[in-house]
N, CA, C and O atoms as a CHARMM CRD file, in Angstrom:
* protein
*
  276
    1    1 MET  N    206.99800  89.02100  11.45900 PROA 1      0.00000
    2    1 MET  CA   206.26500  89.50300  12.35100 PROA 1      0.00000
    3    1 MET  C    204.89500  90.01800  11.86400 PROA 1      0.00000
    4    1 MET  O    203.95500  90.09300  12.65500 PROA 1      0.00000
    5    2 ASP  N    204.76800  90.38800  10.51100 PROA 2      0.00000
    6    2 ASP  CA   203.91100  91.16400  10.02700 PROA 2      0.00000
    7    2 ASP  C    202.54000  90.20600   9.74400 PROA 2      0.00000
    8    2 ASP  O    201.41100  90.69200   9.66700 PROA 2      0.00000
    9    3 TRP  N    202.81400  88.85200   9.61300 PROA 3      0.00000
   10    3 TRP  CA   201.68200  87.92600   9.33100 PROA 3      0.00000
   11    3 TRP  C    200.92300  87.58600  10.70300 PROA 3      0.00000
   12    3 TRP  O    199.74300  87.24100  10.76500 PROA 3      0.00000
   13    4 PHE  N    201.79400  87.74100  11.79300 PROA 4      0.00000
   14    4 PHE  CA   201.02800  87.68300  13.03100 PROA 4      0.00000
   15    4 PHE  C    199.85900  88.66200  13.29400 PROA 4      0.00000
   16    4 PHE  O    198.72700  88.27700  13.58800 PROA 4      0.00000
   17    5 ASN  N    200.24700  90.05200  13.15500 PROA 5      0.00000
   18    5 ASN  CA   199.51500  91.06300  13.13600 PROA 5      0.00000
   19    5 ASN  C    198.34800  90.96000  12.20700 PROA 5      0.00000
   20    5 ASN  O    197.20100  91.14500  12.61200 PROA 5      0.00000
   21    6 ILE  N    198.66400  90.63200  10.81600 PROA 6      0.00000
   22    6 ILE  CA   197.56800  90.33700   9.83800 PROA 6      0.00000
   23    6 ILE  C    196.50600  89.37600  10.26800 PROA 6      0.00000
   24    6 ILE  O    195.29600  89.58000  10.16700 PROA 6      0.00000
   25    7 THR  N    197.05800  88.35100  10.73900 PROA 7      0.00000
   26    7 THR  CA   196.14400  87.05600  11.25300 PROA 7      0.00000
   27    7 THR  C    195.31100  87.51100  12.26700 PROA 7      0.00000
   28    7 THR  O    194.09800  87.32500  12.16900 PROA 7      0.00000
   29    8 LEU  N    195.81800  88.11400  13.28200 PROA 8      0.00000
   30    8 LEU  CA   195.04800  88.70700  14.42300 PROA 8      0.00000
   31    8 LEU  C    194.01900  89.53600  13.88300 PROA 8      0.00000
   32    8 LEU  O    192.82000  89.27200  13.97200 PROA 8      0.00000
   33    9 PHE  N    194.55100  90.64200  13.26600 PROA 9      0.00000
   34    9 PHE  CA   193.63500  91.68400  12.73100 PROA 9      0.00000
   35    9 PHE  C    192.22300  91.10300  11.99400 PROA 9      0.00000
   36    9 PHE  O    191.08000  91.52200  12.17600 PROA 9      0.00000
   37   10 LEU  N    192.65500  90.02800  11.12200 PROA 10     0.00000
   38   10 LEU  CA   191.65000  89.58000  10.29600 PROA 10     0.00000
   39   10 LEU  C    190.61900  88.68500  10.98000 PROA 10     0.00000
   40   10 LEU  O    189.42600  88.72800  10.67700 PROA 10     0.00000
   41   11 SER  N    191.14400  87.83000  11.96100 PROA 11     0.00000
   42   11 SER  CA   190.31800  87.07900  12.89300 PROA 11     0.00000
   43   11 SER  C    189.33600  87.96600  13.67700 PROA 11     0.00000
   44   11 SER  O    188.11500  87.81400  13.62700 PROA 11     0.00000
   45   12 MET  N    189.95500  88.88700  14.39300 PROA 12     0.00000
   46   12 MET  CA   189.37500  89.81000  15.24400 PROA 12     0.00000
   47   12 MET  C    188.19500  90.75300  14.30500 PROA 12     0.00000
   48   12 MET  O    187.11700  91.09300  14.79400 PROA 12     0.00000
   49   13 THR  N    188.52000  91.01700  13.21200 PROA 13     0.00000
   50   13 THR  CA   187.65200  91.80600  12.37400 PROA 13     0.00000
   51   13 THR  C    186.39800  91.13600  11.98100 PROA 13     0.00000
   52   13 THR  O    185.27900  91.64800  11.94400 PROA 13     0.00000
   53   14 LEU  N    186.79600  89.68100  11.63500 PROA 14     0.00000
   54   14 LEU  CA   185.64800  88.98300  11.17200 PROA 14     0.00000
   55   14 LEU  C    184.57800  88.58000  12.48000 PROA 14     0.00000
   56   14 LEU  O    183.38800  88.32300  12.30000 PROA 14     0.00000
   57   15 VAL  N    185.18200  88.58300  13.67500 PROA 15     0.00000
   58   15 VAL  CA   184.19600  88.36000  14.86000 PROA 15     0.00000
   59   15 VAL  C    183.44100  89.72800  15.14800 PROA 15     0.00000
   60   15 VAL  O    182.33600  89.75700  15.69000 PROA 15     0.00000
   61   16 VAL  N    184.06700  90.75100  14.77800 PROA 16     0.00000
   62   16 VAL  CA   183.35400  92.06200  15.10500 PROA 16     0.00000
   63   16 VAL  C    182.10200  92.25200  13.73400 PROA 16     0.00000
   64   16 VAL  O    180.93500  92.60500  13.90400 PROA 16     0.00000
   65   17 LEU  N    182.55100  92.01200  12.81600 PROA 17     0.00000
   66   17 LEU  CA   181.50700  92.10100  11.72700 PROA 17     0.00000
   67   17 LEU  C    180.31100  91.22800  11.89600 PROA 17     0.00000
   68   17 LEU  O    179.18600  91.66600  11.65600 PROA 17     0.00000
   69   18 ILE  N    180.54700  89.83300  12.35900 PROA 18     0.00000
   70   18 ILE  CA   179.49000  88.90100  12.54700 PROA 18     0.00000
   71   18 ILE  C    178.59300  89.54500  13.77800 PROA 18     0.00000
   72   18 ILE  O    177.36300  89.51500  13.74900 PROA 18     0.00000
   73   19 LEU  N    179.32600  90.11700  14.83500 PROA 19     0.00000
   74   19 LEU  CA   178.67200  90.56200  16.04700 PROA 19     0.00000
   75   19 LEU  C    177.68100  91.68800  15.43400 PROA 19     0.00000
   76   19 LEU  O    176.47100  91.63900  15.65100 PROA 19     0.00000
   77   20 ALA  N    178.24100  92.63800  14.70600 PROA 20     0.00000
   78   20 ALA  CA   177.45300  93.71700  13.98000 PROA 20     0.00000
   79   20 ALA  C    176.27100  93.32700  13.30300 PROA 20     0.00000
   80   20 ALA  O    175.14400  93.82100  13.34600 PROA 20     0.00000
   81   21 TRP  N    176.76600  92.23900  12.59500 PROA 21     0.00000
   82   21 TRP  CA   175.43100  91.73800  11.75900 PROA 21     0.00000
   83   21 TRP  C    174.40000  91.18600  12.47100 PROA 21     0.00000
   84   21 TRP  O    173.24000  91.23100  12.06200 PROA 21     0.00000
   85   22 GLY  N    174.75800  90.61300  13.61000 PROA 22     0.00000
   86   22 GLY  CA   173.57400  90.13300  14.55700 PROA 22     0.00000
   87   22 GLY  C    172.93700  91.16900  15.37300 PROA 22     0.00000
   88   22 GLY  O    171.73200  91.13800  15.62400 PROA 22     0.00000
   89   23 LEU  N    173.75100  92.11500  15.80300 PROA 23     0.00000
   90   23 LEU  CA   173.05100  93.38000  16.40200 PROA 23     0.00000
   91   23 LEU  C    171.95000  94.09500  15.56000 PROA 23     0.00000
   92   23 LEU  O    170.82400  94.45300  15.90500 PROA 23     0.00000
   93   24 ILE  N    172.61200  94.20800  14.31200 PROA 24     0.00000
   94   24 ILE  CA   171.64800  95.08000  13.40800 PROA 24     0.00000
   95   24 ILE  C    170.32200  94.20100  13.08700 PROA 24     0.00000
   96   24 ILE  O    169.24000  94.75200  12.88700 PROA 24     0.00000
   97   25 THR  N    170.46600  92.98600  13.05700 PROA 25     0.00000
   98   25 THR  CA   169.54100  92.03600  12.81900 PROA 25     0.00000
   99   25 THR  C    168.49000  91.98200  13.88200 PROA 25     0.00000
  100   25 THR  O    167.29700  91.87600  13.60000 PROA 25     0.00000
  101   26 MET  N    168.94200  92.05700  15.10800 PROA 26     0.00000
  102   26 MET  CA   168.12600  92.01900  16.43400 PROA 26     0.00000
  103   26 MET  C    167.33800  93.52400  16.46700 PROA 26     0.00000
  104   26 MET  O    166.17300  93.62100  16.85200 PROA 26     0.00000
  105   27 ALA  N    168.09500  94.61000  16.03700 PROA 27     0.00000
  106   27 ALA  CA   167.48900  95.88000  16.30500 PROA 27     0.00000
  107   27 ALA  C    166.33000  95.99000  15.15700 PROA 27     0.00000
  108   27 ALA  O    165.23300  96.46500  15.45400 PROA 27     0.00000
  109   28 ARG  N    166.59900  95.56200  13.91700 PROA 28     0.00000
  110   28 ARG  CA   165.59100  95.44700  12.84600 PROA 28     0.00000
  111   28 ARG  C    164.34700  94.83800  13.21200 PROA 28     0.00000
  112   28 ARG  O    163.23400  95.26200  12.90000 PROA 28     0.00000
  113   29 GLY  N    164.63500  93.67900  13.98700 PROA 29     0.00000
  114   29 GLY  CA   163.35000  92.86700  14.25600 PROA 29     0.00000
  115   29 GLY  C    162.83500  91.95400  13.00900 PROA 29     0.00000
  116   29 GLY  O    163.51900  91.52300  12.08000 PROA 29     0.00000
  117   30 GLY  N    161.65100  91.80400  13.21000 PROA 30     0.00000
  118   30 GLY  CA   160.81800  91.09900  12.08900 PROA 30     0.00000
  119   30 GLY  C    161.20600  89.48600  11.89500 PROA 30     0.00000
  120   30 GLY  O    161.78200  88.77800  12.72100 PROA 30     0.00000
  121   31 GLU  N    160.78300  89.15300  10.72400 PROA 31     0.00000
  122   31 GLU  CA   160.83800  87.78500  10.26200 PROA 31     0.00000
  123   31 GLU  C    162.46900  87.27400  10.05100 PROA 31     0.00000
  124   31 GLU  O    162.95600  86.18600  10.35800 PROA 31     0.00000
  125   32 TYR  N    162.99800  88.22500   9.54100 PROA 32     0.00000
  126   32 TYR  CA   164.60400  87.79800   9.49000 PROA 32     0.00000
  127   32 TYR  C    165.27300  87.63700  10.62300 PROA 32     0.00000
  128   32 TYR  O    166.14400  86.76700  10.62600 PROA 32     0.00000
  129   33 ASN  N    165.06300  88.34500  11.72800 PROA 33     0.00000
  130   33 ASN  CA   165.53500  88.22200  13.14500 PROA 33     0.00000
  131   33 ASN  C    165.11600  86.93900  13.50000 PROA 33     0.00000
  132   33 ASN  O    165.95900  86.11100  13.84400 PROA 33     0.00000
  133   34 LYS  N    163.89800  86.65500  13.46300 PROA 34     0.00000
  134   34 LYS  CA   163.28400  85.19600  13.86700 PROA 34     0.00000
  135   34 LYS  C    164.01600  84.22200  13.41600 PROA 34     0.00000
  136   34 LYS  O    164.42600  83.41300  14.24800 PROA 34     0.00000
  137   35 SER  N    164.31300  84.07100  12.23700 PROA 35     0.00000
  138   35 SER  CA   164.72300  83.00000  11.40100 PROA 35     0.00000
  139   35 SER  C    166.38100  82.93600  11.50900 PROA 35     0.00000
  140   35 SER  O    166.96300  81.86000  11.36900 PROA 35     0.00000
  141   36 HSD  N    167.03900  84.08100  11.75000 PROA 36     0.00000
  142   36 HSD  CA   168.50900  84.11900  11.53200 PROA 36     0.00000
  143   36 HSD  C    169.33700  84.47400  12.74700 PROA 36     0.00000
  144   36 HSD  O    170.56400  84.37700  12.78000 PROA 36     0.00000
  145   37 SER  N    168.51900  84.92200  13.81700 PROA 37     0.00000
  146   37 SER  CA   169.28400  85.51900  14.96900 PROA 37     0.00000
  147   37 SER  C    170.08300  84.29800  15.70500 PROA 37     0.00000
  148   37 SER  O    171.21600  84.48500  16.14900 PROA 37     0.00000
  149   38 ASN  N    169.51000  83.20600  15.79100 PROA 38     0.00000
  150   38 ASN  CA   170.16700  82.10900  16.45700 PROA 38     0.00000
  151   38 ASN  C    171.49500  81.50500  15.71700 PROA 38     0.00000
  152   38 ASN  O    172.53000  81.15000  16.28100 PROA 38     0.00000
  153   39 ILE  N    171.21800  81.47700  14.34100 PROA 39     0.00000
  154   39 ILE  CA   172.38200  81.12000  13.51600 PROA 39     0.00000
  155   39 ILE  C    173.47200  81.99900  13.58400 PROA 39     0.00000
  156   39 ILE  O    174.62600  81.57200  13.58500 PROA 39     0.00000
  157   40 LEU  N    173.17900  83.28200  13.64500 PROA 40     0.00000
  158   40 LEU  CA   174.24200  84.51900  13.73700 PROA 40     0.00000
  159   40 LEU  C    175.03100  84.15800  15.12300 PROA 40     0.00000
  160   40 LEU  O    176.24100  83.93600  15.16300 PROA 40     0.00000
  161   41 MET  N    174.38300  84.14200  15.96000 PROA 41     0.00000
  162   41 MET  CA   174.92800  83.69600  17.32300 PROA 41     0.00000
  163   41 MET  C    175.86100  82.54700  17.50200 PROA 41     0.00000
  164   41 MET  O    176.77000  82.60700  18.32900 PROA 41     0.00000
  165   42 ARG  N    175.65600  81.48400  16.73400 PROA 42     0.00000
  166   42 ARG  CA   176.36700  80.31400  16.61800 PROA 42     0.00000
  167   42 ARG  C    177.58800  80.60900  15.78600 PROA 42     0.00000
  168   42 ARG  O    178.65000  80.11000  16.15700 PROA 42     0.00000
  169   43 TYR  N    177.56400  81.36200  14.70300 PROA 43     0.00000
  170   43 TYR  CA   178.49400  81.74800  13.86600 PROA 43     0.00000
  171   43 TYR  C    179.70700  82.64300  14.67700 PROA 43     0.00000
  172   43 TYR  O    180.92300  82.50800  14.54000 PROA 43     0.00000
  173   44 ARG  N    179.04900  83.51100  15.48200 PROA 44     0.00000
  174   44 ARG  CA   179.82600  84.41200  16.47600 PROA 44     0.00000
  175   44 ARG  C    180.63900  83.55800  17.34800 PROA 44     0.00000
  176   44 ARG  O    181.85100  83.76600  17.39900 PROA 44     0.00000
  177   45 ILE  N    180.10800  82.62200  18.03600 PROA 45     0.00000
  178   45 ILE  CA   180.51700  81.76900  18.98500 PROA 45     0.00000
  179   45 ILE  C    181.96300  81.15800  18.36000 PROA 45     0.00000
  180   45 ILE  O    183.11200  81.31900  18.77000 PROA 45     0.00000
  181   46 ILE  N    181.43900  80.37400  17.17700 PROA 46     0.00000
  182   46 ILE  CA   182.63500  79.74200  16.53700 PROA 46     0.00000
  183   46 ILE  C    183.60800  80.49400  16.11300 PROA 46     0.00000
  184   46 ILE  O    184.74800  80.03900  16.20500 PROA 46     0.00000
  185   47 PHE  N    183.40200  81.84000  15.54100 PROA 47     0.00000
  186   47 PHE  CA   184.54200  82.45800  14.99200 PROA 47     0.00000
  187   47 PHE  C    185.33200  82.92800  16.18700 PROA 47     0.00000
  188   47 PHE  O    186.56200  82.92700  16.23100 PROA 47     0.00000
  189   48 GLN  N    184.51400  83.33700  17.17100 PROA 48     0.00000
  190   48 GLN  CA   185.37600  83.79600  18.59900 PROA 48     0.00000
  191   48 GLN  C    186.31400  82.76000  18.99900 PROA 48     0.00000
  192   48 GLN  O    187.47300  83.01100  19.32900 PROA 48     0.00000
  193   49 ALA  N    185.73700  81.43200  18.96300 PROA 49     0.00000
  194   49 ALA  CA   186.69600  80.34600  19.54500 PROA 49     0.00000
  195   49 ALA  C    187.88100  80.17400  18.42100 PROA 49     0.00000
  196   49 ALA  O    188.99200  79.81100  18.80800 PROA 49     0.00000
  197   50 ILE  N    187.67900  80.39500  17.24000 PROA 50     0.00000
  198   50 ILE  CA   188.68400  80.20700  16.33400 PROA 50     0.00000
  199   50 ILE  C    189.64700  81.30300  16.49600 PROA 50     0.00000
  200   50 ILE  O    190.83200  80.97600  16.56100 PROA 50     0.00000
  201   51 ALA  N    189.31300  82.66300  16.58000 PROA 51     0.00000
  202   51 ALA  CA   190.07000  83.82100  16.94200 PROA 51     0.00000
  203   51 ALA  C    191.01000  83.68400  18.12200 PROA 51     0.00000
  204   51 ALA  O    192.15200  84.14500  18.14200 PROA 51     0.00000
  205   52 ILE  N    190.40900  82.98600  19.13900 PROA 52     0.00000
  206   52 ILE  CA   191.18200  82.69900  20.36100 PROA 52     0.00000
  207   52 ILE  C    192.01600  81.88400  20.41200 PROA 52     0.00000
  208   52 ILE  O    193.03200  82.07300  21.08100 PROA 52     0.00000
  209   53 LEU  N    191.77400  80.59100  19.61200 PROA 53     0.00000
  210   53 LEU  CA   192.78900  79.58600  19.23600 PROA 53     0.00000
  211   53 LEU  C    193.83600  80.06700  18.51900 PROA 53     0.00000
  212   53 LEU  O    194.98200  79.73200  18.82200 PROA 53     0.00000
  213   54 ILE  N    193.56100  80.98500  17.38600 PROA 54     0.00000
  214   54 ILE  CA   194.70300  81.61700  16.67900 PROA 54     0.00000
  215   54 ILE  C    195.61000  82.49200  17.53700 PROA 54     0.00000
  216   54 ILE  O    196.83200  82.43100  17.39800 PROA 54     0.00000
  217   55 PHE  N    195.00600  83.34500  18.46700 PROA 55     0.00000
  218   55 PHE  CA   195.79000  84.03300  19.39200 PROA 55     0.00000
  219   55 PHE  C    196.55400  83.22200  20.38000 PROA 55     0.00000
  220   55 PHE  O    197.58100  83.77500  20.77200 PROA 55     0.00000
  221   56 ILE  N    196.32300  82.12800  20.84300 PROA 56     0.00000
  222   56 ILE  CA   196.85300  81.35400  21.93500 PROA 56     0.00000
  223   56 ILE  C    198.07000  80.65200  20.87200 PROA 56     0.00000
  224   56 ILE  O    199.23500  80.67100  21.26800 PROA 56     0.00000
  225   57 CYS  N    197.79900  80.14200  19.74300 PROA 57     0.00000
  226   57 CYS  CA   198.74700  79.51200  18.97600 PROA 57     0.00000
  227   57 CYS  C    199.96100  80.51500  18.59500 PROA 57     0.00000
  228   57 CYS  O    201.13300  80.14900  18.50800 PROA 57     0.00000
  229   58 LEU  N    199.47900  81.89500  18.37300 PROA 58     0.00000
  230   58 LEU  CA   200.51600  82.60800  17.97400 PROA 58     0.00000
  231   58 LEU  C    201.53100  83.08200  19.13900 PROA 58     0.00000
  232   58 LEU  O    202.72800  83.35000  19.03100 PROA 58     0.00000
  233   59 LEU  N    200.65000  83.10800  20.36100 PROA 59     0.00000
  234   59 LEU  CA   201.55300  83.31900  21.57800 PROA 59     0.00000
  235   59 LEU  C    202.61000  82.20000  21.83400 PROA 59     0.00000
  236   59 LEU  O    203.78400  82.39800  22.14700 PROA 59     0.00000
  237   60 ILE  N    202.04500  81.07900  21.66400 PROA 60     0.00000
  238   60 ILE  CA   202.96100  79.74600  22.04000 PROA 60     0.00000
  239   60 ILE  C    204.03000  79.81800  21.10100 PROA 60     0.00000
  240   60 ILE  O    205.19200  79.65100  21.47300 PROA 60     0.00000
  241   61 TYR  N    203.68900  80.08800  19.72900 PROA 61     0.00000
  242   61 TYR  CA   204.82500  80.19000  18.59000 PROA 61     0.00000
  243   61 TYR  C    205.83000  81.26700  18.90400 PROA 61     0.00000
  244   61 TYR  O    207.03400  81.07200  18.73500 PROA 61     0.00000
  245   62 LEU  N    205.33200  82.42800  19.37000 PROA 62     0.00000
  246   62 LEU  CA   206.35300  83.64900  19.69500 PROA 62     0.00000
  247   62 LEU  C    207.14200  83.15800  21.22200 PROA 62     0.00000
  248   62 LEU  O    208.34300  83.28600  21.46100 PROA 62     0.00000
  249   63 SER  N    206.24700  82.65600  22.01200 PROA 63     0.00000
  250   63 SER  CA   207.31400  82.29500  23.22500 PROA 63     0.00000
  251   63 SER  C    208.36900  81.08500  22.87800 PROA 63     0.00000
  252   63 SER  O    209.44600  81.05500  23.47400 PROA 63     0.00000
  253   64 LEU  N    208.07500  80.20000  22.01000 PROA 64     0.00000
  254   64 LEU  CA   208.88300  79.14100  21.51500 PROA 64     0.00000
  255   64 LEU  C    210.26200  79.85900  20.88900 PROA 64     0.00000
  256   64 LEU  O    211.41000  79.57800  21.23300 PROA 64     0.00000
  257   65 ILE  N    209.90100  80.78400  19.95900 PROA 65     0.00000
  258   65 ILE  CA   210.90500  81.40400  19.23400 PROA 65     0.00000
  259   65 ILE  C    211.73700  82.30100  20.14200 PROA 65     0.00000
  260   65 ILE  O    212.91800  82.48300  19.84600 PROA 65     0.00000
  261   66 HSD  N    211.27700  82.80900  21.09900 PROA 66     0.00000
  262   66 HSD  CA   211.88400  83.68800  22.05400 PROA 66     0.00000
  263   66 HSD  C    212.92800  82.87300  22.97400 PROA 66     0.00000
  264   66 HSD  O    214.04200  83.28000  23.30300 PROA 66     0.00000
  265   67 ILE  N    212.33000  81.61200  23.32900 PROA 67     0.00000
  266   67 ILE  CA   213.13600  80.68900  24.04200 PROA 67     0.00000
  267   67 ILE  C    214.29700  80.15200  23.51200 PROA 67     0.00000
  268   67 ILE  O    215.32500  79.91200  24.14600 PROA 67     0.00000
  269   68 SER  N    214.06200  79.93300  22.07800 PROA 68     0.00000
  270   68 SER  CA   215.13800  79.22800  21.43900 PROA 68     0.00000
  271   68 SER  C    216.17200  80.22100  20.91800 PROA 68     0.00000
  272   68 SER  O    217.20600  79.81800  20.38500 PROA 68     0.00000
  273   69 GLU  N    215.92200  81.40400  21.05500 PROA 69     0.00000
  274   69 GLU  CA   217.21300  82.37200  20.71400 PROA 69     0.00000
  275   69 GLU  C    218.16400  82.73500  21.81300 PROA 69     0.00000
  276   69 GLU  O    219.13300  83.45700  21.57700 PROA 69     0.00000
């Protein structure tokens, strides 16, 4: 059961870190913001989708284990 929690924690932490990186970049502004804000938004969306897929797969796996018991 521990690896479920670790996997969820890591995937959500990664999404939060990318979101924070994007927010800090937008707050600072400048040339770096202009050249990287769109890329950071894409990374956030991709990693959010991966985190949601991991969550759904873990829920399905747990429900299948519960049904088979």
